[in-house]
C-alpha positions in Angstrom: -7.3 -7.1 25.0 -7.1 -5.5 21.6 -5.3 -5.7 18.6 -5.3 -2.6 16.5 -5.7 -2.9 12.9 -4.5 0.5 11.2 -2.1 3.2 12.9 -2.7 7.2 12.5 -1.8 10.6 13.2 -3.3 11.9 16.3 -5.3 8.6 17.5 -7.3 9.2 20.4 -8.0 5.6 21.3 -4.4 4.4 21.9 -3.4 7.9 23.9 -6.3 6.5 26.0 -5.0 3.1 25.9 -2.2 3.8 27.4 -3.2 6.5 30.2 -5.3 3.5 31.7 -3.0 0.6 31.2 -5.2 -1.6 29.1 -3.1 -4.8 26.8 -3.1 -3.5 23.4 -1.0 -4.4 20.0 -0.5 -2.8 17.0 -0.8 -4.1 13.0 0.6 -1.3 11.9 4.0 0.8 13.0 3.0 3.4 16.0 2.7 6.9 14.8 4.1 8.0 18.6 7.3 6.4 20.3 7.6 3.0 19.7 9.4 2.0 23.1 6.4 1.9 24.6 3.8 -0.5 22.1 4.0 -4.2 21.1 3.7 -3.6 17.1 3.7 -5.7 14.6 4.7 -4.8 10.8 5.8 -5.3 7.1 8.3 -2.4 6.6 5.7 -0.4 4.0 8.5 2.2 2.9 11.1 0.0 1.5 7.9 -2.3 0.0 6.9 1.1 -2.3 10.2 1.3 -2.5 10.7 -1.7 -4.2 7.0 -2.0 -6.1 8.5 1.6 -8.1 11.6 0.1 -9.0 9.6 -2.8 -10.6 7.2 0.2 -12.7 10.6 1.8 -13.7 12.3 -1.1 -14.4 9.9 -2.2 -16.8 10.1 1.4 -18.7 7.5 3.0 -16.9 8.6 6.6 -16.6 5.1 8.4 -15.1 3.6 6.6 -12.5 1.0 7.4 -10.2 0.4 6.0 -7.0 -3.3 6.0 -5.0 -3.5 5.5 -1.8 -6.3 5.3 1.4 -6.7 7.6 4.1 -3.4 10.1 4.0 -3.5 10.3 7.7 -2.8 6.1 7.9 0.7 5.7 8.4 0.8 2.7 5.8 -0.6 5.2 3.9 2.7 8.2 4.9 5.1 5.2 4.5 4.3 3.6 1.7 4.2 7.3 0.0 7.9 8.3 0.9 8.7 5.4 -0.1 6.9 6.0 -4.2 8.1 9.3 -4.2 11.7 8.8 -2.9 12.1 6.1 -5.0 10.9 8.1 -8.2 13.3 11.2 -7.6 16.4 8.3 -6.8 15.9 7.3 -10.2 16.0 11.3 -11.3 11.7 11.0 -12.4 9.5 13.4 -11.4 6.5 13.1 -8.9 3.7 15.3 -10.4 1.3 15.9 -7.0 -1.7 15.9 -9.1 -0.7 11.8 -10.0 -0.8 11.4 -6.6 -4.4 10.7 -4.7 -6.5 9.6 -1.8 -9.0 8.1 -1.6 -10.9 5.0 0.4 -10.4 1.7 0.1 -13.4 0.8 -2.1 -15.3 0.7 -5.4 -16.5 4.5 -5.0 -12.8 5.0 -4.3 -11.3 3.5 -7.6 -13.6 5.7 -9.5 -13.0 8.8 -7.7 -8.9 8.4 -8.7 -9.4 7.2 -11.9 -12.2 10.4 -12.9 -8.8 12.3 -11.5 -6.0 11.0 -13.6 -8.6 11.3 -16.9 -8.0 14.3 -16.0 -4.3 14.7 -16.3 -2.9 15.6 -19.8 -1.6 12.6 -21.0 -2.2 9.3 -18.9 -0.4 8.2 -17.3 1.0 4.6 -18.2 1.5 2.5 -14.7 0.1 2.9 -10.7 0.6 2.0 -7.6 -2.2 1.1 -5.6 -1.8 1.1 -1.6 -4.7 -1.5 -1.5 -6.4 -4.9 -3.6 -9.8 -3.4 -2.8 -9.4 -0.1 -4.7 -6.9 -1.9 -7.0 -9.5 -3.1 -8.7 -12.7 -1.2 -8.5 -9.9 1.0 -10.2 -9.8 -2.4 -13.2 -13.0 -1.4 -13.5 -13.5 1.4 -13.9 -11.0 1.9 -16.5 -12.4 -0.7 -18.4 -16.1 2.0 -18.1 -13.4 3.9 -20.2 -11.9 1.2 -22.9 -8.9 1.4 -20.7 -7.5 -1.3 -20.6 -5.2 -2.9 -18.0 -2.1 -3.9 -18.9 -2.1 -2.8 -22.5 -2.5 0.7 -21.2 -2.0 0.9 -18.0 0.0 -1.1 -15.8 -0.7 -1.8 -12.3 0.5 -2.7 -8.8 -0.7 -3.3 -6.0 -0.6 -4.0 -2.0 -2.1 -6.9 0.2 -2.4 -10.3 -2.2 -6.0 -11.0 -0.6 -7.4 -13.5 -2.0 -9.6 -12.7 -5.4 -6.0 -11.0 -6.5 -5.4 -13.8 -7.9 -9.1 -15.1 -9.3 -9.3 -11.0 -10.5 -9.1 -10.5 -14.3 -6.3 -9.8 -15.2 -4.5 -11.6 -12.0 -3.4 -8.7 -9.5 0.0 -8.2 -9.5 0.4 -7.4 -6.0 2.7 -7.7 -2.7 2.5 -10.5 -0.4 2.8 -8.9 3.2 2.1 -12.7 4.8 -1.6 -11.5 6.3 -1.6 -14.9 8.1 1.8 -14.0 10.0 0.7 -10.9 10.6 -2.3 -11.9 12.7 -0.2 -14.7 14.2 2.1 -12.9 15.7 -0.4 -10.0 17.1 -2.6 -13.2 18.7 0.5 -14.3 20.3 1.5 -11.0 21.7 -1.8 -9.6 22.7 -1.9 -13.1 24.8 1.3 -12.6 26.4 1.2 -9.3 26.9 -1.7 -9.9 29.1 0.2 -12.5 30.8 3.2 -11.0 31.8 1.7 -7.1 31.6 5.4 -5.9 33.0 7.0 -7.7 29.9 9.1 -5.2 27.2 7.5 -4.4 24.1 8.4 -5.3 21.2 9.0 -4.4 16.9 7.9 -7.7 14.5 8.9 -6.4 11.5 7.2 -9.3 9.1 8.6 -10.2 5.3 7.4 -9.4 1.9 7.0 -10.1 -1.6 6.1 -9.3 -5.1 3.6 -11.9 -6.1 4.0 -11.6 -10.1 0.3 -12.2 -12.2 -1.3 -10.4 -15.0 -1.6 -6.2 -14.8 2.4 -4.8 -15.6 4.4 -5.6 -18.5 7.1 -3.3 -20.6 5.7 0.4 -21.3 5.1 0.4 -24.3 5.0 3.7 -25.5 8.5 4.5 -23.7 9.7 1.4 -26.8 8.2 3.3 -29.3 9.7 6.8 -28.7 13.5 5.0 -28.7 13.0 3.2 -31.6 
């Protein structure tokens, strides 16, 4: 059996496994029909809407989005949630503030370099991964741009180092343990009962508020 930890467009591995009736489960929502694949995932669309609304509730109006590979379904769902939240709140979505990059420090550098080319920096950033978020914070610091005093950042995954970061990272806890536990239980079940019914399991999430988000002081100053 195989546990796949990603879902992306036109994935030849999933096609091959399906064609050969090889037992597998997917951590992530399938790009193709969900009827013939067992998957375990969070509601990434709703989570992205929630984090964007959280920033909007804190007075942020110019918000950037930094995600990973644009072919990954998790990136697409989180982007869609971000865009819908912005639009439903009557806020513009600037295509120049939507950036796709790698989940590395170099990816963070690339994202910051693109943001610095804007006429005005956003007041907040939604980042789809903690490693990428820490890279962005580090590179912003090199430019004397403080998080959260100049830019607020909210991220995803709530990795163990998120709490240890400086400042501690506000992040969405996606219940990594439960995702892995459900994946393991279901791959064993598929091996033991190959003709069993496919399942879709949605694991809950929550926003863990720490030190990288503050109210937008720029908006406060303009309002006063």
